[in-house]
C-alpha positions in Angstrom: 0.0 -7.5 -110.0 0.0 -4.0 -109.9 -1.5 -2.2 -107.0 -4.6 0.1 -107.8 -4.6 3.3 -105.5 -7.8 4.3 -104.1 -9.2 8.0 -104.5 -9.6 9.3 -100.8 -13.2 11.1 -100.5 -11.8 14.5 -101.1 -9.8 13.2 -104.3 -13.1 12.1 -105.9 -15.0 14.8 -105.1 -12.4 17.5 -106.5 -12.5 14.9 -109.4 -16.2 15.3 -109.9 -16.1 18.8 -109.5 -13.5 19.2 -112.4 -15.2 16.9 -114.7 -18.6 18.6 -114.0 -17.0 22.2 -114.5 -15.6 20.5 -117.7 -18.9 19.6 -118.8 -20.5 22.8 -118.3 -17.5 24.5 -120.4 -18.1 22.3 -123.2 -22.0 23.5 -123.0 -21.2 27.0 -122.8 -22.2 27.5 -119.2 -19.2 28.9 -117.9 -20.6 30.7 -115.0 -21.6 27.4 -113.5 -18.1 26.0 -114.5 -16.6 28.8 -112.4 -18.2 27.8 -109.6 -17.7 24.2 -109.6 -13.9 25.0 -110.6 -13.7 27.3 -107.4 -15.4 24.7 -105.1 -12.7 22.1 -106.3 -9.9 24.6 -105.8 -11.5 25.5 -102.2 -11.2 21.4 -101.7 -7.7 20.9 -103.0 -6.2 23.7 -100.4 -8.3 22.3 -97.5 -6.9 18.5 -98.5 -3.7 20.4 -98.7 -3.6 22.2 -95.5 -4.6 19.2 -93.6 -2.6 16.8 -95.5 -5.2 14.5 -96.9 -3.3 14.5 -100.1 0.3 14.7 -101.2 1.6 18.3 -101.8 2.4 17.0 -105.4 -0.9 16.1 -106.2 -2.5 19.3 -104.8 -0.1 21.1 -107.1 -1.2 19.3 -110.1 -4.6 19.7 -109.3 -4.1 23.6 -108.7 -2.2 24.0 -112.0 -5.2 22.5 -114.1 -7.8 24.6 -112.0 -6.3 27.8 -112.5 -5.8 26.9 -116.2 -9.8 26.0 -116.2 -10.6 29.0 -114.3 -8.8 31.6 -116.9 -10.5 29.8 -119.7 -13.8 30.1 -118.0 -13.1 33.7 -117.3 -11.9 34.4 -120.7 -15.2 33.2 -122.0 -17.4 35.4 -119.8 -15.3 38.5 -120.7 -14.0 38.7 -116.8 -10.2 39.6 -118.3 -9.0 40.7 -115.2 -9.8 37.2 -113.5 -8.6 35.6 -116.3 -5.2 37.2 -116.1 -5.1 36.5 -112.4 -5.5 32.9 -112.9 -3.3 32.4 -116.0 -0.7 34.1 -113.6 -1.3 31.6 -110.8 -1.3 28.7 -113.2 2.2 30.3 -114.6 3.7 30.6 -110.9 3.1 27.0 -110.5 4.5 25.9 -114.1 6.1 29.1 -115.8 6.4 27.8 -119.2 2.6 25.8 -119.6 1.7 26.8 -123.0 -2.2 27.2 -122.2 -1.7 29.3 -119.5 0.5 31.9 -121.3 -1.6 31.6 -124.3 -4.9 32.2 -122.3 -3.2 35.2 -120.5 -2.3 36.5 -123.7 -5.6 36.6 -124.7 -6.8 38.2 -121.9 -4.0 40.9 -122.3 -5.1 41.4 -125.7 -8.6 41.8 -125.1 -7.5 44.3 -122.5 -5.5 45.9 -125.4 -2.5 45.4 -123.0 -0.2 43.2 -124.8 2.6 45.5 -124.4 
């Protein structure tokens, strides 16, 4: 019988913040999405520092949150922060298509494609 892994309180809260942030993105409330993604990112960093989650899970969560933050900042037309978070995602996963695309969109909006 396969074991079902229980989520820690931190992991459950991180997932909750991510999902709620995703709902805000879908509804067009990008500022509240940013707030929730940043809260989730703080928890990931805290959990990693305190070894409450394994490093691979923390890195995976960071990658998703960085891409989500990049998208939310794009929607807010805050292209500098969109570039910052897309770049952070690319530092974790250099060939990530979503992160590359979002960074290109931000550079394009700033007329910095070259």
